[in-house]
C-alpha positions as CSV (number, residue, x, y, z in Angstrom):
1,M,0.0,0.0,0.0
2,E,1.3,3.4,-0.9
3,R,2.2,5.5,2.1
4,R,-0.2,8.3,1.0
5,T,-3.1,5.8,0.8
6,F,-2.2,4.3,4.2
7,F,-2.4,7.7,5.9
8,G,-5.6,8.5,4.1
9,V,-7.2,5.3,5.5
10,V,-5.9,6.1,9.0
11,A,-7.0,9.7,8.9
12,G,-10.4,8.7,7.6
13,G,-10.8,6.2,10.3
14,L,-9.9,8.7,13.0
15,L,-12.4,11.1,11.6
16,T,-15.3,8.7,11.1
17,A,-15.0,6.8,14.4
18,P,-16.3,9.6,16.6
19,L,-19.1,10.2,14.1
20,A,-20.1,6.6,14.2
21,A,-20.0,6.5,18.0
22,E,-22.2,9.7,18.1
23,A,-24.6,8.2,15.7
24,Q,-24.8,5.0,17.8
25,R,-25.6,7.1,20.9
26,A,-28.2,9.1,19.0
27,T,-30.0,6.0,17.9
28,K,-29.9,4.1,21.2
29,V,-33.4,3.3,22.4
30,H,-34.3,4.0,26.0
31,R,-37.1,2.6,28.0
32,I,-38.7,4.3,31.0
33,G,-41.3,2.9,33.4
34,V,-44.0,5.1,34.9
35,L,-46.2,4.6,38.0
36,W,-49.0,7.1,37.8
37,Y,-52.3,7.8,39.5
38,G,-54.9,7.8,36.8
39,P,-54.7,7.5,33.0
40,R,-52.3,9.3,30.7
41,D,-53.5,12.9,30.7
42,S,-52.5,16.3,29.4
43,R,-50.1,16.8,32.3
44,F,-48.2,13.6,31.4
45,E,-48.2,14.4,27.8
46,G,-46.5,17.7,28.7
47,F,-43.8,15.6,30.3
48,I,-43.4,13.5,27.2
49,Q,-43.3,16.7,25.1
50,T,-40.4,18.1,27.2
51,L,-38.5,14.9,26.8
52,A,-39.0,15.2,23.0
53,E,-37.6,18.7,23.1
54,L,-34.6,17.3,24.8
55,G,-34.1,14.7,22.1
56,F,-36.0,11.7,23.3
57,M,-38.9,11.0,20.9
58,E,-41.5,8.4,22.0
59,G,-41.7,5.6,19.5
60,R,-38.3,6.4,18.1
61,N,-35.6,6.4,20.7
62,L,-37.8,6.3,23.7
63,F,-40.4,3.8,24.8
64,V,-42.7,4.4,27.8
65,E,-44.1,1.6,29.9
66,F,-47.0,3.4,31.6
67,R,-48.9,1.9,34.5
68,T,-52.0,3.4,36.1
69,I,-51.5,2.6,39.8
70,I,-53.9,0.1,41.4
71,L,-53.0,0.3,45.1
72,P,-53.5,-3.4,46.0
73,Q,-51.3,-4.2,43.0
74,L,-48.7,-1.5,43.4
75,S,-45.8,-3.7,44.4
76,A,-46.5,-6.1,41.6
77,Q,-46.7,-3.2,39.1
78,A,-43.3,-2.0,40.2
79,A,-41.9,-5.5,39.9
80,D,-43.3,-5.8,36.4
81,L,-41.5,-2.7,35.3
82,I,-38.2,-3.9,36.8
83,R,-38.5,-7.1,34.8
84,L,-38.8,-5.1,31.6
85,N,-35.3,-3.7,32.3
86,V,-36.3,-0.1,32.1
87,D,-33.5,2.5,32.2
88,V,-35.4,4.9,34.6
89,L,-38.5,4.6,36.8
90,V,-40.7,7.6,37.1
91,T,-42.9,7.5,40.2
92,Q,-45.7,9.8,41.3
93,A,-45.7,10.6,45.0
94,T,-44.2,8.8,48.0
95,R,-46.0,5.5,48.1
96,A,-45.2,4.6,44.5
97,T,-41.6,5.6,45.1
98,R,-41.2,3.4,48.1
99,A,-42.8,0.5,46.1
100,A,-40.2,1.0,43.4
101,M,-37.4,1.2,46.0
102,D,-38.5,-2.1,47.4
103,Q,-37.9,-3.7,44.0
104,T,-34.5,-2.1,43.0
105,R,-31.7,-0.2,44.5
106,T,-29.8,0.1,41.2
107,I,-32.3,1.3,38.5
108,P,-32.6,5.1,38.8
109,I,-35.9,6.4,40.2
110,V,-37.2,9.9,39.6
111,M,-40.1,10.7,42.0
112,I,-42.6,13.4,41.3
113,G,-44.0,15.5,44.2
114,A,-43.1,13.2,47.0
115,A,-44.0,14.3,50.5
116,D,-41.0,15.1,52.7
117,P,-38.7,12.4,51.2
118,V,-36.1,12.9,53.9
119,A,-38.5,12.2,56.8
120,T,-39.8,9.2,55.0
121,G,-36.4,7.7,54.3
122,V,-36.6,8.0,50.5
123,V,-33.4,10.1,50.3
124,A,-30.6,10.9,52.7
125,S,-31.0,14.7,52.1
126,L,-32.4,17.0,49.5
127,H,-29.0,18.2,48.4
128,H,-27.2,14.8,48.5
129,P,-29.9,12.1,47.9
130,G,-27.6,9.2,47.9
131,G,-28.8,5.8,46.5
132,N,-30.8,5.6,43.3
133,V,-33.6,8.1,43.9
134,T,-33.9,11.8,43.1
135,G,-36.8,14.0,41.8
136,S,-39.0,16.6,43.4
137,T,-40.9,17.3,46.6
138,D,-44.1,19.3,46.6
139,M,-43.4,20.9,50.0
140,R,-46.8,19.8,51.1
141,P,-46.4,20.4,54.9
142,A,-45.5,24.0,54.4
143,L,-48.8,24.6,52.5
144,T,-51.1,22.9,55.0
145,A,-51.8,25.9,57.2
146,K,-52.4,28.1,54.2
147,R,-54.9,25.8,52.8
148,V,-57.0,25.8,56.0
149,E,-56.7,29.7,56.1
150,L,-58.0,29.9,52.5
151,L,-61.0,27.7,53.2
152,K,-61.8,29.6,56.3
153,E,-61.6,32.9,54.4
154,T,-64.0,31.5,51.8
155,V,-66.4,30.1,54.4
156,P,-66.1,32.4,57.4
157,T,-69.1,30.8,59.2
158,A,-67.3,27.4,59.3
159,K,-67.0,25.8,62.7
160,R,-65.3,22.4,62.0
161,V,-62.7,21.3,59.6
162,G,-62.3,17.7,58.7
163,A,-59.0,16.2,57.4
164,L,-59.4,13.1,55.2
165,F,-56.4,10.8,55.0
166,D,-55.2,7.2,55.3
167,P,-53.1,7.1,58.5
168,T,-50.8,4.4,57.0
169,E,-49.5,6.8,54.3
170,P,-45.9,8.1,54.7
171,A,-45.4,11.4,56.5
172,V,-49.2,11.9,56.8
173,M,-49.4,12.3,60.6
174,Q,-47.2,15.5,60.4
175,E,-49.7,17.0,57.9
176,W,-52.5,16.1,60.3
177,A,-50.6,17.8,63.2
178,D,-50.1,20.9,61.0
179,T,-53.8,20.9,60.1
180,E,-54.9,20.6,63.7
181,T,-52.6,23.5,64.8
182,A,-53.9,25.7,62.0
183,A,-57.5,24.8,62.7
184,R,-57.3,25.7,66.4
185,A,-55.5,29.0,65.6
186,L,-58.6,29.9,63.5
187,G,-61.1,28.9,66.0
188,L,-62.1,25.7,64.2
189,V,-62.6,22.3,65.7
190,P,-60.4,19.8,63.8
191,V,-62.0,16.5,62.9
192,R,-59.7,13.5,62.1
193,M,-61.2,11.4,59.3
194,E,-59.1,8.3,58.9
195,V,-59.9,6.0,56.0
196,R,-58.0,2.9,55.1
197,H,-60.3,1.5,52.3
198,S,-62.8,2.9,49.9
199,E,-65.8,1.7,51.7
200,A,-64.9,3.9,54.7
201,I,-65.1,7.2,52.8
202,A,-68.9,7.5,53.0
203,S,-68.9,6.9,56.7
204,A,-66.1,9.4,57.2
205,F,-68.3,12.0,55.6
206,A,-71.2,11.1,57.8
207,R,-69.1,11.8,60.9
208,L,-68.2,15.2,59.6
209,T,-71.7,16.3,58.5
210,S,-73.3,15.5,61.9
211,D,-73.2,19.2,62.5
212,E,-73.5,22.2,60.2
213,G,-70.6,24.5,59.4
214,A,-68.2,21.8,58.2
215,I,-65.4,22.3,55.7
216,L,-62.9,19.7,54.5
217,V,-59.1,19.5,53.8
218,V,-58.1,16.6,51.5
219,F,-54.5,15.5,51.9
220,T,-52.8,14.6,48.7
221,R,-51.7,11.0,49.1
222,A,-52.0,7.7,47.3
223,F,-55.4,6.9,48.8
224,T,-57.0,10.3,48.0
225,L,-55.5,10.4,44.6
226,T,-56.9,7.0,43.8
227,H,-60.4,7.9,45.2
228,R,-60.5,11.6,44.3
229,S,-63.6,11.3,42.2
230,R,-65.5,9.6,45.0
231,I,-64.4,12.2,47.5
232,I,-65.5,15.1,45.3
233,E,-68.8,13.3,44.7
234,L,-69.5,12.9,48.4
235,A,-68.4,16.5,49.2
236,D,-70.9,17.7,46.6
237,M,-73.6,15.5,47.9
238,H,-73.1,16.7,51.5
239,R,-72.5,20.3,50.3
240,I,-69.1,20.5,52.0
241,P,-66.5,23.0,50.8
242,T,-63.1,21.4,50.2
243,V,-59.5,22.4,49.7
244,G,-56.7,20.3,48.3
245,S,-54.0,20.5,45.7
246,G,-54.4,22.6,42.5
247,E,-55.2,19.4,40.6
248,F,-57.9,18.6,43.2
249,A,-59.7,21.8,42.5
250,K,-59.4,21.3,38.7
251,A,-61.1,17.9,39.2
252,G,-64.1,19.5,41.0
253,G,-63.0,20.5,44.5
254,L,-63.7,24.0,45.6
255,L,-60.1,25.3,46.3
256,G,-56.7,24.1,45.5
257,L,-53.2,25.3,46.5
258,G,-50.0,23.6,45.7
259,A,-47.0,23.2,43.5
260,N,-47.6,23.9,39.8
261,Y,-47.7,20.3,38.5
262,V,-46.9,21.3,34.9
263,E,-43.7,22.8,36.1
264,L,-42.9,19.8,38.3
265,L,-43.3,17.5,35.3
266,R,-41.1,19.7,33.2
267,R,-38.4,19.6,35.8
268,T,-38.9,15.8,36.1
269,A,-38.3,15.4,32.3
270,I,-35.0,17.4,32.7
271,L,-33.8,15.1,35.5
272,V,-34.7,12.0,33.4
273,D,-32.8,13.5,30.5
274,K,-29.7,14.0,32.6
275,I,-29.9,10.4,33.9
276,L,-30.3,8.9,30.4
277,K,-27.2,10.9,29.4
278,G,-25.2,9.4,32.2
279,A,-25.8,11.3,35.4
280,K,-26.3,9.5,38.7
281,P,-29.4,10.1,40.8
282,S,-27.2,10.4,43.9
283,D,-25.5,13.4,42.4
284,L,-28.8,15.2,41.4
285,P,-30.3,17.2,44.3
286,V,-34.0,16.7,45.0
287,E,-35.8,19.8,43.6
288,Q,-38.3,21.9,45.5
289,P,-41.0,23.7,43.6
290,T,-40.6,27.4,42.7
291,K,-44.1,27.9,41.2
292,F,-47.3,27.5,43.2
293,E,-50.8,28.0,42.1
294,L,-54.1,28.9,43.7
295,V,-57.0,27.4,41.8
296,I,-60.6,28.3,42.5
297,N,-63.4,26.3,41.1
298,R,-66.2,28.9,40.7
299,K,-68.5,26.3,39.2
300,T,-68.3,24.2,42.4
301,A,-68.8,27.4,44.5
302,H,-72.0,28.2,42.6
303,A,-73.3,24.6,43.2
304,L,-72.6,25.0,46.9
305,G,-74.3,28.4,47.0
306,L,-71.0,30.1,48.0
307,T,-69.7,33.5,46.9
308,I,-65.9,33.6,46.6
309,P,-64.5,36.8,48.2
310,P,-63.2,39.2,45.5
311,S,-59.9,39.5,47.4
312,L,-59.4,35.7,46.9
313,L,-60.3,35.8,43.2
314,L,-57.7,38.5,42.6
315,R,-55.0,36.2,44.1
316,A,-56.1,33.2,42.1
317,D,-53.8,31.8,39.3
318,Q,-56.8,30.0,37.7
319,V,-60.5,30.4,38.1
320,I,-62.6,27.6,36.7
321,E,-66.0,29.0,35.6
């Protein structure tokens, strides 16, 4: 071989090797598993859209194994996703995250809106998660007192405030303590409405409605997310004003205050992107929301015969007519 030809081959190889490696990375197909409360909705599609903007196109170089959470089957659903060798698990709230952690300590897990992940042992700290989990917290305990205040402002004649929750949920008792403190500071009698199964929801409402002047705080946990429609139906039936997350109000509750879920999902997509590109969850701090939203469902207010104070309407980020 002539020397000139030999160097031409070597030079060409040196130039094309990085291009070939880059092309291989670009065409690699990734698979993510998702544990989500409810069907795929517009919020989740926004998450998929953000991933697409970052270069991961569903059906091309990204496949999504989506599971609507069924609480009695949650552990089995998490195990099923592990068997599919997903590259990343995306889990909504604390209970699904813990279920995934029980199945793997190696596959990266990105949680969405978990309640106090340090107190529940999901991560070592927000800045240094350690292990295979990162994601976001929705700072729910910090919002509890404000939710009670907003509901009392809307219904100034209220005398009692119920709190509906499953006592077996992670970190829920701290939220109950915060609710109890906020209620007493406003002159309200707190009513603890513990529910462990769906059949108990109706009887919990019956306890709250034994007197007039009742309002209700709905904690955002696995149980209430799963049975949200039933809770809203019973609140309407008993004409009880409610407050929960922004998503709760959008689904038919009266008031909602919480992290902007669209923004949480956008940040989740960015974390998934970093992990798929080689970052370790242990090196990615757990993010706290920077955007919160107050949602008022005026349609529900009208059905309850309530007039929302103008001062509250002016502070709302979204008013549902």
